[in-house]
TORKEKE-423525 format. One record per atom (N, C-alpha, C): residue number from 1; residue in one letter; atom name; z, x, y. Coordinates in steps of 0.001 Angstrom, whole numbers, plus 500000, padded with zeros to 6 digits. Layout:
BEGIN
+-----+-----+------+--------+--------+--------+
!   n ! res ! atom !      z !      x !      y !
+-----+-----+------+--------+--------+--------+
! NUM !   A !   CA !      Z !      X !      Y !
...
+-----+-----+------+--------+--------+--------+
***
This chain:
BEGIN
+-----+-----+------+--------+--------+--------+
!   n ! res ! atom !      z !      x !      y !
+-----+-----+------+--------+--------+--------+
!   1 !   M !    N ! 500000 ! 500845 ! 498815 !
!   1 !   M !   CA ! 500000 ! 500000 ! 500000 !
!   1 !   M !    C ! 500000 ! 500887 ! 501244 !
!   2 !   L !    N ! 499070 ! 500635 ! 502129 !
!   2 !   L !   CA ! 498945 ! 501424 ! 503346 !
!   2 !   L !    C ! 499867 ! 500879 ! 504426 !
!   3 !   N !    N ! 500437 ! 501804 ! 505226 !
!   3 !   N !   CA ! 501227 ! 501333 ! 506351 !
!   3 !   N !    C ! 500287 ! 500930 ! 507490 !
!   4 !   K !    N ! 500847 ! 500380 ! 508556 !
!   4 !   K !   CA ! 500051 ! 499853 ! 509664 !
!   4 !   K !    C ! 499159 ! 500929 ! 510285 !
!   5 !   D !    N ! 499716 ! 502123 ! 510513 !
!   5 !   D !   CA ! 498940 ! 503212 ! 511109 !
!   5 !   D !    C ! 497730 ! 503564 ! 510245 !
!   6 !   L !    N ! 497947 ! 503710 ! 508961 !
!   6 !   L !   CA ! 496854 ! 504101 ! 508066 !
!   6 !   L !    C ! 495808 ! 503008 ! 507959 !
!   7 !   D !    N ! 496236 ! 501761 ! 507991 !
!   7 !   D !   CA ! 495283 ! 500655 ! 507955 !
!   7 !   D !    C ! 494393 ! 500685 ! 509198 !
!   8 !   I !    N ! 494983 ! 500941 ! 510368 !
!   8 !   I !   CA ! 494214 ! 501057 ! 511613 !
!   8 !   I !    C ! 493214 ! 502197 ! 511511 !
!   9 !   I !    N ! 493670 ! 503355 ! 511050 !
!   9 !   I !   CA ! 492823 ! 504546 ! 510951 !
!   9 !   I !    C ! 491644 ! 504308 ! 510017 !
!  10 !   I !    N ! 491926 ! 503794 ! 508837 !
!  10 !   I !   CA ! 490854 ! 503573 ! 507861 !
!  10 !   I !    C ! 489875 ! 502510 ! 508352 !
!  11 !   S !    N ! 490382 ! 501475 ! 508990 !
!  11 !   S !   CA ! 489498 ! 500430 ! 509522 !
!  11 !   S !    C ! 488555 ! 501002 ! 510573 !
!  12 !   K !    N ! 489061 ! 501878 ! 511434 !
!  12 !   K !   CA ! 488216 ! 502500 ! 512458 !
!  12 !   K !    C ! 487162 ! 503408 ! 511813 !
!  13 !   I !    N ! 487555 ! 504152 ! 510811 !
!  13 !   I !   CA ! 486608 ! 505044 ! 510131 !
!  13 !   I !    C ! 485518 ! 504229 ! 509438 !
!  14 !   E !    N ! 485919 ! 503172 ! 508756 !
!  14 !   E !   CA ! 484940 ! 502365 ! 508027 !
!  14 !   E !    C ! 483994 ! 501596 ! 508951 !
!  15 !   A !    N ! 484338 ! 501504 ! 510226 !
!  15 !   A !   CA ! 483483 ! 500800 ! 511183 !
!  15 !   A !    C ! 482306 ! 501659 ! 511662 !
!  16 !   I !    N ! 482343 ! 502961 ! 511402 !
!  16 !   I !   CA ! 481232 ! 503804 ! 511841 !
!  16 !   I !    C ! 480053 ! 503645 ! 510880 !
!  17 !   E !    N ! 478901 ! 504058 ! 511333 !
!  17 !   E !   CA ! 477656 ! 503826 ! 510599 !
!  17 !   E !    C ! 477607 ! 504523 ! 509240 !
!  18 !   S !    N ! 478085 ! 505766 ! 509183 !
!  18 !   S !   CA ! 478019 ! 506539 ! 507942 !
!  18 !   S !    C ! 479279 ! 507382 ! 507779 !
!  19 !   L !    N ! 479720 ! 507521 ! 506545 !
!  19 !   L !   CA ! 480885 ! 508368 ! 506263 !
!  19 !   L !    C ! 480479 ! 509815 ! 506013 !
!  20 !   E !    N ! 479184 ! 510094 ! 506058 !
!  20 !   E !   CA ! 478653 ! 511455 ! 505929 !
!  20 !   E !    C ! 478234 ! 511906 ! 507323 !
!  21 !   I !    N ! 478901 ! 512945 ! 507840 !
!  21 !   I !   CA ! 478727 ! 513356 ! 509225 !
!  21 !   I !    C ! 478219 ! 514792 ! 509295 !
!  22 !   A !    N ! 477230 ! 515036 ! 510130 !
!  22 !   A !   CA ! 476809 ! 516395 ! 510483 !
!  22 !   A !    C ! 477296 ! 516608 ! 511913 !
!  23 !   M !    N ! 478296 ! 517472 ! 512075 !
!  23 !   M !   CA ! 478933 ! 517651 ! 513367 !
!  23 !   M !    C ! 478611 ! 519027 ! 513940 !
!  24 !   E !    N ! 478119 ! 519067 ! 515175 !
!  24 !   E !   CA ! 477832 ! 520330 ! 515846 !
!  24 !   E !    C ! 479143 ! 521022 ! 516196 !
!  25 !   V !    N ! 479153 ! 522360 ! 516056 !
!  25 !   V !   CA ! 480335 ! 523149 ! 516386 !
!  25 !   V !    C ! 479932 ! 524314 ! 517294 !
!  26 !   D !    N ! 480915 ! 524870 ! 517977 !
!  26 !   D !   CA ! 480672 ! 525986 ! 518891 !
!  26 !   D !    C ! 480712 ! 527317 ! 518158 !
!  27 !   D !    N ! 479877 ! 527463 ! 517155 !
!  27 !   D !   CA ! 479784 ! 528703 ! 516403 !
!  27 !   D !    C ! 478309 ! 528939 ! 516088 !
!  28 !   P !    N ! 477688 ! 529937 ! 516719 !
!  28 !   P !   CA ! 476249 ! 530150 ! 516521 !
!  28 !   P !    C ! 475863 ! 530483 ! 515077 !
!  29 !   E !    N ! 476802 ! 530975 ! 514292 !
!  29 !   E !   CA ! 476506 ! 531298 ! 512898 !
!  29 !   E !    C ! 476442 ! 530053 ! 512021 !
!  30 !   I !    N ! 477176 ! 529014 ! 512413 !
!  30 !   I !   CA ! 477256 ! 527804 ! 511597 !
!  30 !   I !    C ! 476431 ! 526670 ! 512204 !
!  31 !   E !    N ! 476576 ! 526422 ! 513471 !
!  31 !   E !   CA ! 475922 ! 525373 ! 514255 !
!  31 !   E !    C ! 476398 ! 523965 ! 513915 !
!  32 !   T !    N ! 476377 ! 523588 ! 512629 !
!  32 !   T !   CA ! 476888 ! 522268 ! 512252 !
!  32 !   T !    C ! 477756 ! 522392 ! 510995 !
!  33 !   I !    N ! 478674 ! 521456 ! 510871 !
!  33 !   I !   CA ! 479434 ! 521337 ! 509628 !
!  33 !   I !    C ! 479200 ! 519929 ! 509079 !
!  34 !   S !    N ! 479192 ! 519829 ! 507776 !
!  34 !   S !   CA ! 479026 ! 518538 ! 507104 !
!  34 !   S !    C ! 480402 ! 518033 ! 506705 !
!  35 !   I !    N ! 480711 ! 516837 ! 507154 !
!  35 !   I !   CA ! 482014 ! 516230 ! 506878 !
!  35 !   I !    C ! 481814 ! 514942 ! 506101 !
!  36 !   H !    N ! 482616 ! 514778 ! 505067 !
!  36 !   H !   CA ! 482672 ! 513507 ! 504348 !
!  36 !   H !    C ! 483984 ! 512838 ! 504732 !
!  37 !   L !    N ! 483897 ! 511625 ! 505267 !
!  37 !   L !   CA ! 485093 ! 510850 ! 505588 !
!  37 !   L !    C ! 485366 ! 509878 ! 504446 !
!  38 !   F !    N ! 486644 ! 509651 ! 504182 !
!  38 !   F !   CA ! 487034 ! 508790 ! 503073 !
!  38 !   F !    C ! 486910 ! 507312 ! 503418 !
!  39 !   S !    N ! 486415 ! 506551 ! 502456 !
!  39 !   S !   CA ! 486467 ! 505099 ! 502532 !
!  39 !   S !    C ! 487880 ! 504670 ! 502123 !
!  40 !   R !    N ! 488172 ! 503415 ! 502285 !
!  40 !   R !   CA ! 489481 ! 502886 ! 501868 !
!  40 !   R !    C ! 489710 ! 503154 ! 500372 !
!  41 !   D !    N ! 488661 ! 503019 ! 499565 !
!  41 !   D !   CA ! 488787 ! 503232 ! 498120 !
!  41 !   D !    C ! 489060 ! 504688 ! 497763 !
!  42 !   E !    N ! 488622 ! 505623 ! 498584 !
!  42 !   E !   CA ! 488810 ! 507053 ! 498310 !
!  42 !   E !    C ! 490098 ! 507620 ! 498903 !
!  43 !   F !    N ! 490699 ! 506875 ! 499820 !
!  43 !   F !   CA ! 491786 ! 507408 ! 500634 !
!  43 !   F !    C ! 492972 ! 507923 ! 499820 !
!  44 !   E !    N ! 493471 ! 507122 ! 498912 !
!  44 !   E !   CA ! 494661 ! 507512 ! 498140 !
!  44 !   E !    C ! 494398 ! 508775 ! 497313 !
!  45 !   E !    N ! 493268 ! 508810 ! 496615 !
!  45 !   E !   CA ! 492926 ! 509993 ! 495823 !
!  45 !   E !    C ! 492705 ! 511215 ! 496717 !
!  46 !   G !    N ! 492266 ! 510987 ! 497944 !
!  46 !   G !   CA ! 492031 ! 512070 ! 498886 !
!  46 !   G !    C ! 493292 ! 512805 ! 499315 !
!  47 !   Q !    N ! 494453 ! 512227 ! 499045 !
!  47 !   Q !   CA ! 495727 ! 512874 ! 499404 !
!  47 !   Q !    C ! 496179 ! 513883 ! 498345 !
!  48 !   L !    N ! 495567 ! 513816 ! 497153 !
!  48 !   L !   CA ! 495968 ! 514717 ! 496063 !
!  48 !   L !    C ! 495689 ! 516173 ! 496430 !
!  49 !   G !    N ! 496689 ! 516997 ! 496173 !
!  49 !   G !   CA ! 496579 ! 518415 ! 496493 !
!  49 !   G !    C ! 497086 ! 518745 ! 497886 !
!  50 !   Y !    N ! 497395 ! 517716 ! 498654 !
!  50 !   Y !   CA ! 497901 ! 517912 ! 500017 !
!  50 !   Y !    C ! 499328 ! 517377 ! 500110 !
!  51 !   S !    N ! 499484 ! 516059 ! 500144 !
!  51 !   S !   CA ! 500832 ! 515490 ! 500199 !
!  51 !   S !    C ! 501392 ! 515205 ! 498809 !
!  52 !   L !    N ! 500501 ! 515104 ! 497819 !
!  52 !   L !   CA ! 500922 ! 514809 ! 496443 !
!  52 !   L !    C ! 500178 ! 515693 ! 495452 !
!  53 !   D !    N ! 500869 ! 516036 ! 494336 !
!  53 !   D !   CA ! 500156 ! 516719 ! 493261 !
!  53 !   D !    C ! 499566 ! 515671 ! 492323 !
!  54 !   D !    N ! 498868 ! 516107 ! 491287 !
!  54 !   D !   CA ! 498171 ! 515161 ! 490408 !
!  54 !   D !    C ! 499113 ! 514310 ! 489553 !
!  55 !   K !    N ! 500411 ! 514627 ! 489565 !
!  55 !   K !   CA ! 501398 ! 513827 ! 488838 !
!  55 !   K !    C ! 502165 ! 512890 ! 489778 !
!  56 !   G !    N ! 501783 ! 512906 ! 491057 !
!  56 !   G !   CA ! 502439 ! 512042 ! 492034 !
!  56 !   G !    C ! 503663 ! 512652 ! 492690 !
!  57 !   N !    N ! 503933 ! 513938 ! 492428 !
!  57 !   N !   CA ! 505076 ! 514607 ! 493048 !
!  57 !   N !    C ! 504734 ! 515021 ! 494475 !
!  58 !   S !    N ! 505705 ! 514927 ! 495358 !
!  58 !   S !   CA ! 505505 ! 515262 ! 496759 !
!  58 !   S !    C ! 505282 ! 516759 ! 496959 !
!  59 !   L !    N ! 504351 ! 517084 ! 497828 !
!  59 !   L !   CA ! 504088 ! 518476 ! 498218 !
!  59 !   L !    C ! 504460 ! 518711 ! 499680 !
!  60 !   V !    N ! 505086 ! 517727 ! 500327 !
!  60 !   V !   CA ! 505427 ! 517851 ! 501741 !
!  60 !   V !    C ! 506723 ! 518629 ! 501915 !
!  61 !   G !    N ! 506861 ! 519226 ! 503080 !
!  61 !   G !   CA ! 508071 ! 519969 ! 503397 !
!  61 !   G !    C ! 508238 ! 520072 ! 504897 !
!  62 !   N !    N ! 509370 ! 520643 ! 505305 !
!  62 !   N !   CA ! 509676 ! 520777 ! 506728 !
!  62 !   N !    C ! 509586 ! 522204 ! 507236 !
!  63 !   A !    N ! 509358 ! 523154 ! 506340 !
!  63 !   A !   CA ! 509255 ! 524559 ! 506755 !
!  63 !   A !    C ! 507894 ! 524819 ! 507396 !
!  64 !   E !    N ! 507823 ! 525865 ! 508197 !
!  64 !   E !   CA ! 506552 ! 526254 ! 508795 !
!  64 !   E !    C ! 505551 ! 526567 ! 507679 !
!  65 !   G !    N ! 504354 ! 526037 ! 507811 !
!  65 !   G !   CA ! 503325 ! 526255 ! 506799 !
!  65 !   G !    C ! 503273 ! 525193 ! 505722 !
!  66 !   D !    N ! 504280 ! 524304 ! 505689 !
!  66 !   D !   CA ! 504286 ! 523206 ! 504714 !
!  66 !   D !    C ! 503391 ! 522068 ! 505196 !
!  67 !   W !    N ! 502875 ! 521288 ! 504246 !
!  67 !   W !   CA ! 502171 ! 520057 ! 504573 !
!  67 !   W !    C ! 503220 ! 519069 ! 505067 !
!  68 !   K !    N ! 502964 ! 518414 ! 506189 !
!  68 !   K !   CA ! 503940 ! 517507 ! 506801 !
!  68 !   K !    C ! 503773 ! 516075 ! 506301 !
!  69 !   E !    N ! 504881 ! 515364 ! 506259 !
!  69 !   E !   CA ! 504912 ! 513992 ! 505753 !
!  69 !   E !    C ! 504001 ! 513053 ! 506550 !
!  70 !   T !    N ! 503788 ! 513347 ! 507821 !
!  70 !   T !   CA ! 502999 ! 512468 ! 508685 !
!  70 !   T !    C ! 501519 ! 512835 ! 508742 !
!  71 !   W !    N ! 501095 ! 513818 ! 507954 !
!  71 !   W !   CA ! 499688 ! 514221 ! 507914 !
!  71 !   W !    C ! 498978 ! 513480 ! 506780 !
!  72 !   Y !    N ! 497815 ! 512914 ! 507085 !
!  72 !   Y !   CA ! 497020 ! 512212 ! 506082 !
!  72 !   Y !    C ! 495571 ! 512675 ! 506158 !
!  73 !   V !    N ! 495040 ! 513051 ! 505017 !
!  73 !   V !   CA ! 493663 ! 513523 ! 504935 !
!  73 !   V !    C ! 492728 ! 512323 ! 505066 !
!  74 !   I !    N ! 491766 ! 512445 ! 505986 !
!  74 !   I !   CA ! 490787 ! 511371 ! 506182 !
!  74 !   I !    C ! 489402 ! 511797 ! 505703 !
!  75 !   G !    N ! 489250 ! 513066 ! 505332 !
!  75 !   G !   CA ! 487966 ! 513568 ! 504858 !
!  75 !   G !    C ! 488050 ! 515073 ! 504654 !
!  76 !   Y !    N ! 486881 ! 515692 ! 504477 !
!  76 !   Y !   CA ! 486869 ! 517129 ! 504256 !
!  76 !   Y !    C ! 485536 ! 517726 ! 504683 !
!  77 !   D !    N ! 485583 ! 519021 ! 504982 !
!  77 !   D !   CA ! 484393 ! 519808 ! 505287 !
!  77 !   D !    C ! 483685 ! 520040 ! 503954 !
!  78 !   E !    N ! 482463 ! 519533 ! 503825 !
!  78 !   E !   CA ! 481754 ! 519599 ! 502546 !
!  78 !   E !    C ! 481357 ! 521020 ! 502160 !
!  79 !   D !    N ! 481248 ! 521920 ! 503129 !
!  79 !   D !   CA ! 480857 ! 523295 ! 502824 !
!  79 !   D !    C ! 482040 ! 524154 ! 502402 !
!  80 !   L !    N ! 483151 ! 524034 ! 503114 !
!  80 !   L !   CA ! 484308 ! 524891 ! 502854 !
!  80 !   L !    C ! 485419 ! 524204 ! 502066 !
!  81 !   G !    N ! 485419 ! 522880 ! 502050 !
!  81 !   G !   CA ! 486472 ! 522142 ! 501356 !
!  81 !   G !    C ! 487723 ! 521951 ! 502179 !
!  82 !   D !    N ! 487710 ! 522416 ! 503436 !
!  82 !   D !   CA ! 488901 ! 522274 ! 504280 !
!  82 !   D !    C ! 489149 ! 520806 ! 504607 !
!  83 !   P !    N ! 490423 ! 520382 ! 504589 !
!  83 !   P !   CA ! 490720 ! 518985 ! 504888 !
!  83 !   P !    C ! 490550 ! 518663 ! 506366 !
!  84 !   I !    N ! 490147 ! 517442 ! 506631 !
!  84 !   I !   CA ! 490158 ! 516864 ! 507970 !
!  84 !   I !    C ! 491265 ! 515818 ! 507915 !
!  85 !   F !    N ! 492262 ! 515950 ! 508787 !
!  85 !   F !   CA ! 493423 ! 515062 ! 508666 !
!  85 !   F !    C ! 493950 ! 514632 ! 510026 !
!  86 !   V !    N ! 494740 ! 513570 ! 509999 !
!  86 !   V !   CA ! 495376 ! 513041 ! 511200 !
!  86 !   V !    C ! 496889 ! 513156 ! 511056 !
!  87 !   D !    N ! 497556 ! 513155 ! 512218 !
!  87 !   D !   CA ! 499011 ! 513152 ! 512247 !
!  87 !   D !    C ! 499447 ! 511807 ! 512814 !
!  88 !   I !    N ! 500041 ! 510964 ! 511967 !
!  88 !   I !   CA ! 500423 ! 509631 ! 512421 !
!  88 !   I !    C ! 501726 ! 509630 ! 513216 !
!  89 !   A !    N ! 502394 ! 510779 ! 513365 !
!  89 !   A !   CA ! 503577 ! 510855 ! 514213 !
!  89 !   A !    C ! 503184 ! 510707 ! 515681 !
!  90 !   N !    N ! 501941 ! 511056 ! 515993 !
!  90 !   N !   CA ! 501387 ! 510925 ! 517334 !
!  90 !   N !    C ! 500454 ! 509713 ! 517298 !
!  91 !   K !    N ! 500731 ! 508684 ! 518069 !
!  91 !   K !   CA ! 499965 ! 507430 ! 517996 !
!  91 !   K !    C ! 498524 ! 507572 ! 518488 !
!  92 !   N !    N ! 498154 ! 508725 ! 519047 !
!  92 !   N !   CA ! 496742 ! 508994 ! 519340 !
!  92 !   N !    C ! 496016 ! 509445 ! 518084 !
!  93 !   Y !    N ! 496761 ! 509766 ! 517050 !
!  93 !   Y !   CA ! 496228 ! 510240 ! 515774 !
!  93 !   Y !    C ! 495293 ! 511446 ! 515965 !
!  94 !   P !    N ! 495858 ! 512587 ! 516416 !
!  94 !   P !   CA ! 495006 ! 513771 ! 516576 !
!  94 !   P !    C ! 494329 ! 514138 ! 515253 !
!  95 !   V !    N ! 493084 ! 514599 ! 515360 !
!  95 !   V !   CA ! 492298 ! 514981 ! 514191 !
!  95 !   V !    C ! 492346 ! 516498 ! 514088 !
!  96 !   M !    N ! 492765 ! 516980 ! 512913 !
!  96 !   M !   CA ! 492983 ! 518409 ! 512720 !
!  96 !   M !    C ! 492285 ! 518899 ! 511457 !
!  97 !   T !    N ! 492221 ! 520200 ! 511332 !
!  97 !   T !   CA ! 491765 ! 520822 ! 510105 !
!  97 !   T !    C ! 492634 ! 522045 ! 509862 !
!  98 !   A !    N ! 492578 ! 522566 ! 508666 !
!  98 !   A !   CA ! 493294 ! 523792 ! 508316 !
!  98 !   A !    C ! 492563 ! 524427 ! 507139 !
!  99 !   M !    N ! 492662 ! 525743 ! 507057 !
!  99 !   M !   CA ! 491981 ! 526456 ! 505985 !
!  99 !   M !    C ! 492621 ! 526135 ! 504639 !
! 100 !   H !    N ! 491809 ! 525648 ! 503726 !
! 100 !   H !   CA ! 492253 ! 525297 ! 502374 !
! 100 !   H !    C ! 492414 ! 526575 ! 501553 !
! 101 !   G !    N ! 493502 ! 526672 ! 500805 !
! 101 !   G !   CA ! 493702 ! 527802 ! 499906 !
! 101 !   G !    C ! 494309 ! 529028 ! 500562 !
! 102 !   A !    N ! 494812 ! 528892 ! 501790 !
! 102 !   A !   CA ! 495384 ! 530037 ! 502500 !
! 102 !   A !    C ! 496867 ! 530244 ! 502178 !
! 103 !   G !    N ! 497461 ! 529321 ! 501429 !
! 103 !   G !   CA ! 498882 ! 529445 ! 501085 !
! 103 !   G !    C ! 499764 ! 528642 ! 502020 !
! 104 !   D !    N ! 499562 ! 528793 ! 503321 !
! 104 !   D !   CA ! 500296 ! 528030 ! 504324 !
! 104 !   D !    C ! 499310 ! 527166 ! 505095 !
! 105 !   W !    N ! 499786 ! 526030 ! 505570 !
! 105 !   W !   CA ! 498954 ! 525152 ! 506392 !
! 105 !   W !    C ! 499181 ! 525501 ! 507856 !
! 106 !   D !    N ! 498115 ! 525923 ! 508523 !
! 106 !   D !   CA ! 498158 ! 526278 ! 509935 !
! 106 !   D !    C ! 497116 ! 525411 ! 510644 !
! 107 !   P !    N ! 497512 ! 524191 ! 511043 !
! 107 !   P !   CA ! 496530 ! 523241 ! 511564 !
! 107 !   P !    C ! 495918 ! 523654 ! 512901 !
! 108 !   E !    N ! 494657 ! 523297 ! 513042 !
! 108 !   E !   CA ! 493915 ! 523497 ! 514284 !
! 108 !   E !    C ! 493459 ! 522119 ! 514741 !
! 109 !   V !    N ! 493796 ! 521766 ! 515970 !
! 109 !   V !   CA ! 493398 ! 520461 ! 516506 !
! 109 !   V !    C ! 491911 ! 520498 ! 516827 !
! 110 !   M !    N ! 491173 ! 519587 ! 516209 !
! 110 !   M !   CA ! 489738 ! 519451 ! 516482 !
! 110 !   M !    C ! 489508 ! 518482 ! 517644 !
! 111 !   F !    N ! 490252 ! 517376 ! 517629 !
! 111 !   F !   CA ! 490164 ! 516340 ! 518654 !
! 111 !   F !    C ! 491577 ! 515832 ! 518915 !
! 112 !   T !    N ! 491906 ! 515564 ! 520174 !
! 112 !   T !   CA ! 493268 ! 515136 ! 520513 !
! 112 !   T !    C ! 493568 ! 513702 ! 520094 !
! 113 !   S !    N ! 492514 ! 512956 ! 519699 !
! 113 !   S !   CA ! 492742 ! 511598 ! 519227 !
! 113 !   S !    C ! 491657 ! 511201 ! 518228 !
! 114 !   L !    N ! 491985 ! 510231 ! 517386 !
! 114 !   L !   CA ! 491004 ! 509692 ! 516451 !
! 114 !   L !    C ! 489850 ! 509051 ! 517218 !
! 115 !   N !    N ! 490155 ! 508346 ! 518306 !
! 115 !   N !   CA ! 489088 ! 507704 ! 519076 !
! 115 !   N !    C ! 488123 ! 508745 ! 519657 !
! 116 !   E !    N ! 488646 ! 509853 ! 520151 !
! 116 !   E !   CA ! 487788 ! 510922 ! 520673 !
! 116 !   E !    C ! 486863 ! 511452 ! 519561 !
! 117 !   F !    N ! 487418 ! 511659 ! 518391 !
! 117 !   F !   CA ! 486634 ! 512122 ! 517234 !
! 117 !   F !    C ! 485538 ! 511112 ! 516880 !
! 118 !   L !    N ! 485910 ! 509845 ! 516767 !
! 118 !   L !   CA ! 484945 ! 508820 ! 516383 !
! 118 !   L !    C ! 483857 ! 508653 ! 517439 !
! 119 !   N !    N ! 484217 ! 508761 ! 518702 !
! 119 !   N !   CA ! 483211 ! 508694 ! 519773 !
! 119 !   N !    C ! 482256 ! 509882 ! 519691 !
! 120 !   Y !    N ! 482777 ! 511048 ! 519366 !
! 120 !   Y !   CA ! 481941 ! 512252 ! 519278 !
! 120 !   Y !    C ! 480934 ! 512134 ! 518144 !
! 121 !   I !    N ! 481339 ! 511604 ! 517014 !
! 121 !   I !   CA ! 480434 ! 511558 ! 515858 !
! 121 !   I !    C ! 479547 ! 510321 ! 515843 !
! 122 !   S !    N ! 479818 ! 509363 ! 516712 !
! 122 !   S !   CA ! 479015 ! 508123 ! 516726 !
! 122 !   S !    C ! 477719 ! 508315 ! 517480 !
+-----+-----+------+--------+--------+--------+
***
């Protein structure tokens, strides 16, 4: 069962034309990244390996570098596998990414709000 914040987020994502996004970036070597955003049906499974392990055990923590309880993966970079996630502790729902497989999570804010992100990709 999704909470109110997650229901809002998923509804906004599902309202866009396509869940497959080619997004321009400020890196001349890459130019664009391919992002897959999760549908409502994919959302729960999309949390595996981040907030939950495959047995349903929590992977969240409060130490620096831990995955935070308020972070939810909304998609991923199709080339690198890095998660694209939001922080529901901030009602603007900032959109962030972090390098997958680095041991610690060091988030980088891509957009200060979900609406800014959705406007950019629309």
